[in-house]
N, CA, C and O atoms as CSV, one atom per row, in Angstrom:
chain,resi,resn,atom,element,x,y,z
A,1,MET,N,N,0.839,-1.169,0.000
A,1,MET,CA,C,0.000,0.000,0.000
A,1,MET,C,C,0.891,1.240,0.000
A,1,MET,O,O,1.911,1.276,0.687
A,2,SER,N,N,0.507,2.244,-0.763
A,2,SER,CA,C,1.291,3.475,-0.804
A,2,SER,C,C,0.600,4.579,-0.007
A,2,SER,O,O,-0.619,4.574,0.170
A,3,CYS,N,N,1.400,5.510,0.460
A,3,CYS,CA,C,0.917,6.642,1.241
A,3,CYS,C,C,-0.018,7.494,0.377
A,3,CYS,O,O,0.342,7.834,-0.750
A,4,PRO,N,N,-1.208,7.847,0.877
A,4,PRO,CA,C,-2.128,8.656,0.077
A,4,PRO,C,C,-1.659,10.098,-0.123
A,4,PRO,O,O,-2.189,10.804,-0.982
A,5,ILE,N,N,-0.683,10.540,0.650
A,5,ILE,CA,C,-0.185,11.913,0.524
A,5,ILE,C,C,0.990,11.999,-0.444
A,5,ILE,O,O,0.956,12.790,-1.387
A,6,CYS,N,N,2.039,11.187,-0.221
A,6,CYS,CA,C,3.252,11.321,-1.045
A,6,CYS,C,C,3.529,10.112,-1.938
A,6,CYS,O,O,4.469,10.131,-2.733
A,7,LYS,N,N,2.724,9.074,-1.813
A,7,LYS,CA,C,2.819,7.855,-2.640
A,7,LYS,C,C,4.006,6.960,-2.288
A,7,LYS,O,O,4.259,5.986,-2.996
A,8,ALA,N,N,4.745,7.262,-1.212
A,8,ALA,CA,C,5.827,6.380,-0.761
A,8,ALA,C,C,5.206,5.127,-0.128
A,8,ALA,O,O,4.004,5.081,0.134
A,9,LYS,N,N,6.036,4.126,0.109
A,9,LYS,CA,C,5.554,2.896,0.738
A,9,LYS,C,C,5.085,3.218,2.160
A,9,LYS,O,O,5.789,3.901,2.904
A,10,SER,N,N,3.903,2.730,2.539
A,10,SER,CA,C,3.382,3.037,3.862
A,10,SER,C,C,4.143,2.285,4.948
A,10,SER,O,O,4.670,1.196,4.721
A,11,ASP,N,N,4.187,2.884,6.116
A,11,ASP,CA,C,4.857,2.314,7.283
A,11,ASP,C,C,3.773,1.713,8.179
A,11,ASP,O,O,2.805,2.402,8.503
A,12,PRO,N,N,3.905,0.453,8.587
A,12,PRO,CA,C,2.885,-0.164,9.442
A,12,PRO,C,C,2.587,0.637,10.714
A,12,PRO,O,O,1.465,0.588,11.219
A,13,ALA,N,N,3.558,1.361,11.232
A,13,ALA,CA,C,3.355,2.160,12.439
A,13,ALA,C,C,2.480,3.385,12.180
A,13,ALA,O,O,1.878,3.920,13.111
A,14,CYS,N,N,2.401,3.833,10.927
A,14,CYS,CA,C,1.642,5.041,10.583
A,14,CYS,C,C,0.564,4.760,9.541
A,14,CYS,O,O,0.002,5.689,8.960
A,15,ARG,N,N,0.284,3.526,9.314
A,15,ARG,CA,C,-0.605,3.104,8.248
A,15,ARG,C,C,-1.877,3.907,8.201
A,15,ARG,O,O,-2.480,4.104,9.256
A,16,PRO,N,N,-2.332,4.382,7.075
A,16,PRO,CA,C,-1.868,4.084,5.724
A,16,PRO,C,C,-0.778,5.032,5.231
A,16,PRO,O,O,-0.426,5.011,4.052
A,17,PHE,N,N,-0.252,5.847,6.109
A,17,PHE,CA,C,0.751,6.840,5.721
A,17,PHE,C,C,2.163,6.278,5.851
A,17,PHE,O,O,2.377,5.229,6.457
A,18,CYS,N,N,3.121,6.998,5.268
A,18,CYS,CA,C,4.524,6.570,5.346
A,18,CYS,C,C,5.209,7.148,6.573
A,18,CYS,O,O,6.245,6.643,7.005
A,19,SER,N,N,4.629,8.218,7.143
A,19,SER,CA,C,5.255,8.889,8.279
A,19,SER,C,C,4.222,9.708,9.037
A,19,SER,O,O,3.113,9.934,8.555
A,20,LYS,N,N,4.604,10.149,10.234
A,20,LYS,CA,C,3.726,11.018,11.012
A,20,LYS,C,C,3.528,12.344,10.281
A,20,LYS,O,O,2.461,12.950,10.374
A,21,ARG,N,N,4.528,12.786,9.571
A,21,ARG,CA,C,4.427,14.042,8.812
A,21,ARG,C,C,3.276,13.977,7.813
A,21,ARG,O,O,2.461,14.897,7.734
A,22,CYS,N,N,3.214,12.876,7.044
A,22,CYS,CA,C,2.127,12.747,6.065
A,22,CYS,C,C,0.772,12.596,6.760
A,22,CYS,O,O,-0.238,13.097,6.266
A,23,ALA,N,N,0.751,11.906,7.908
A,23,ALA,CA,C,-0.495,11.788,8.672
A,23,ALA,C,C,-0.958,13.166,9.136
A,23,ALA,O,O,-2.151,13.468,9.107
A,24,ASP,N,N,-0.004,14.007,9.568
A,24,ASP,CA,C,-0.348,15.357,10.006
A,24,ASP,C,C,-0.825,16.223,8.841
A,24,ASP,O,O,-1.733,17.037,9.010
A,25,ILE,N,N,-0.239,16.060,7.688
A,25,ILE,CA,C,-0.693,16.791,6.497
A,25,ILE,C,C,-2.135,16.409,6.188
A,25,ILE,O,O,-2.960,17.273,5.892
A,26,ASP,N,N,-2.438,15.115,6.257
A,26,ASP,CA,C,-3.797,14.648,5.994
A,26,ASP,C,C,-4.778,15.224,7.021
A,26,ASP,O,O,-5.868,15.669,6.660
A,27,LEU,N,N,-4.392,15.215,8.292
A,27,LEU,CA,C,-5.246,15.786,9.332
A,27,LEU,C,C,-5.500,17.263,9.060
A,27,LEU,O,O,-6.629,17.736,9.193
A,28,GLY,N,N,-4.462,17.990,8.682
A,28,GLY,CA,C,-4.624,19.403,8.337
A,28,GLY,C,C,-5.596,19.599,7.193
A,28,GLY,O,O,-6.394,20.537,7.205
A,29,ASN,N,N,-5.534,18.719,6.201
A,29,ASN,CA,C,-6.476,18.808,5.079
A,29,ASN,C,C,-7.914,18.621,5.553
A,29,ASN,O,O,-8.814,19.332,5.107
A,30,TRP,N,N,-8.130,17.667,6.455
A,30,TRP,CA,C,-9.476,17.461,7.009
A,30,TRP,C,C,-9.940,18.696,7.766
A,30,TRP,O,O,-11.076,19.141,7.601
A,31,LEU,N,N,-9.058,19.250,8.600
A,31,LEU,CA,C,-9.432,20.396,9.423
A,31,LEU,C,C,-9.704,21.646,8.594
A,31,LEU,O,O,-10.535,22.469,8.977
A,32,LYS,N,N,-9.019,21.801,7.468
A,32,LYS,CA,C,-9.248,22.935,6.571
A,32,LYS,C,C,-10.493,22.754,5.725
A,32,LYS,O,O,-10.966,23.708,5.107
A,33,GLY,N,N,-11.036,21.534,5.689
A,33,GLY,CA,C,-12.200,21.270,4.852
A,33,GLY,C,C,-11.836,20.911,3.430
A,33,GLY,O,O,-12.689,20.969,2.544
A,34,ALA,N,N,-10.591,20.541,3.192
A,34,ALA,CA,C,-10.153,20.219,1.838
A,34,ALA,C,C,-10.836,18.967,1.282
A,34,ALA,O,O,-10.880,18.770,0.067
A,35,TYR,N,N,-11.360,18.133,2.158
A,35,TYR,CA,C,-12.014,16.909,1.706
A,35,TYR,C,C,-13.532,17.031,1.711
A,35,TYR,O,O,-14.227,16.020,1.616
A,36,ALA,N,N,-14.053,18.227,1.818
A,36,ALA,CA,C,-15.497,18.434,1.862
A,36,ALA,C,C,-16.138,18.066,0.529
A,36,ALA,O,O,-15.566,18.283,-0.539
A,37,MET,N,N,-17.322,17.513,0.619
A,37,MET,CA,C,-18.082,17.145,-0.577
A,37,MET,C,C,-19.064,18.262,-0.895
A,37,MET,O,O,-19.787,18.706,-0.002
A,38,PRO,N,N,-19.115,18.728,-2.135
A,38,PRO,CA,C,-20.082,19.764,-2.494
A,38,PRO,C,C,-21.499,19.214,-2.412
A,38,PRO,O,O,-21.730,18.024,-2.627
A,39,SER,N,N,-22.437,20.091,-2.100
A,39,SER,CA,C,-23.828,19.664,-1.961
A,39,SER,C,C,-24.753,20.669,-2.631
A,39,SER,O,O,-24.528,21.877,-2.560
A,40,ASP,N,N,-25.787,20.163,-3.276
A,40,ASP,CA,C,-26.825,21.010,-3.855
A,40,ASP,C,C,-28.102,20.958,-3.030
A,40,ASP,O,O,-29.122,21.518,-3.432
A,41,ASP,N,N,-28.057,20.292,-1.881
A,41,ASP,CA,C,-29.219,20.166,-1.015
A,41,ASP,C,C,-29.589,21.551,-0.482
A,41,ASP,O,O,-28.751,22.206,0.137
A,42,PRO,N,N,-30.819,22.012,-0.707
A,42,PRO,CA,C,-31.220,23.354,-0.242
A,42,PRO,C,C,-31.029,23.550,1.262
A,42,PRO,O,O,-30.714,24.654,1.705
A,43,GLU,N,N,-31.216,22.490,2.048
A,43,GLU,CA,C,-31.032,22.607,3.489
A,43,GLU,C,C,-29.568,22.876,3.824
A,43,GLU,O,O,-29.277,23.666,4.722
A,44,ASP,N,N,-28.645,22.232,3.116
A,44,ASP,CA,C,-27.223,22.475,3.343
A,44,ASP,C,C,-26.850,23.911,2.986
A,44,ASP,O,O,-26.070,24.553,3.689
A,45,ILE,N,N,-27.408,24.401,1.894
A,45,ILE,CA,C,-27.130,25.773,1.454
A,45,ILE,C,C,-27.646,26.766,2.491
A,45,ILE,O,O,-26.972,27.744,2.813
A,46,GLU,N,N,-28.844,26.508,3.011
A,46,GLU,CA,C,-29.420,27.383,4.032
A,46,GLU,C,C,-28.572,27.366,5.305
A,46,GLU,O,O,-28.316,28.418,5.891
A,47,ASN,N,N,-28.141,26.196,5.732
A,47,ASN,CA,C,-27.293,26.098,6.926
A,47,ASN,C,C,-25.974,26.830,6.730
A,47,ASN,O,O,-25.500,27.502,7.646
A,48,ALA,N,N,-25.380,26.713,5.562
A,48,ALA,CA,C,-24.119,27.400,5.282
A,48,ALA,C,C,-24.313,28.911,5.311
A,48,ALA,O,O,-23.465,29.636,5.832
A,49,ALA,N,N,-25.419,29.386,4.756
A,49,ALA,CA,C,-25.699,30.826,4.768
A,49,ALA,C,C,-25.885,31.320,6.195
A,49,ALA,O,O,-25.394,32.393,6.544
A,50,GLU,N,N,-26.590,30.549,7.028
A,50,GLU,CA,C,-26.789,30.937,8.421
A,50,GLU,C,C,-25.464,30.977,9.178
A,50,GLU,O,O,-25.231,31.887,9.973
A,51,GLN,N,N,-24.597,29.998,8.935
A,51,GLN,CA,C,-23.297,29.973,9.596
A,51,GLN,C,C,-22.433,31.152,9.161
A,51,GLN,O,O,-21.736,31.745,9.983
A,52,ALA,N,N,-22.473,31.491,7.883
A,52,ALA,CA,C,-21.700,32.624,7.374
A,52,ALA,C,C,-22.202,33.926,7.999
A,52,ALA,O,O,-21.407,34.788,8.375
A,53,GLU,N,N,-23.497,34.059,8.106
A,53,GLU,CA,C,-24.082,35.254,8.705
A,53,GLU,C,C,-23.687,35.369,10.185
A,53,GLU,O,O,-23.379,36.459,10.667
A,54,ALA,N,N,-23.699,34.245,10.895
A,54,ALA,CA,C,-23.310,34.242,12.304
A,54,ALA,C,C,-21.834,34.608,12.451
A,54,ALA,O,O,-21.467,35.332,13.376
A,55,GLN,N,N,-20.995,34.120,11.558
A,55,GLN,CA,C,-19.550,34.443,11.597
A,55,GLN,C,C,-19.323,35.929,11.331
A,55,GLN,O,O,-18.447,36.547,11.935
A,56,ARG,N,N,-20.100,36.485,10.444
A,56,ARG,CA,C,-19.936,37.901,10.091
A,56,ARG,C,C,-20.292,38.803,11.277
A,56,ARG,O,O,-19.705,39.873,11.440
A,57,GLY,N,N,-21.245,38.378,12.100
A,57,GLY,CA,C,-21.678,39.172,13.230
A,57,GLY,C,C,-20.783,39.073,14.441
A,57,GLY,O,O,-20.929,39.869,15.369
A,58,ARG,N,N,-19.857,38.123,14.471
A,58,ARG,CA,C,-18.969,37.940,15.616
A,58,ARG,C,C,-17.817,38.936,15.583
A,58,ARG,O,O,-17.265,39.221,14.520
A,59,PRO,N,N,-17.457,39.460,16.743
A,59,PRO,CA,C,-16.261,40.334,16.779
A,59,PRO,C,C,-14.997,39.491,16.619
A,59,PRO,O,O,-14.953,38.337,17.045
A,60,HIS,N,N,-13.992,40.066,16.012
A,60,HIS,CA,C,-12.731,39.336,15.769
A,60,HIS,C,C,-11.860,39.418,16.929
A,60,HIS,O,O,-10.759,38.867,16.914
């Protein structure tokens, strides 16, 4: 099995990754929303608009 980030051979200690570094890169991608699936569901669009509006009203 190859590492999904850099394609090197995976290490059993970090499986499916080759190293902790690649595992951390993958975690960062999840946290940034890089793996998000687009949706056309009207309810999802409404929820996203509400969240954006709430974020805009918060002080920085």
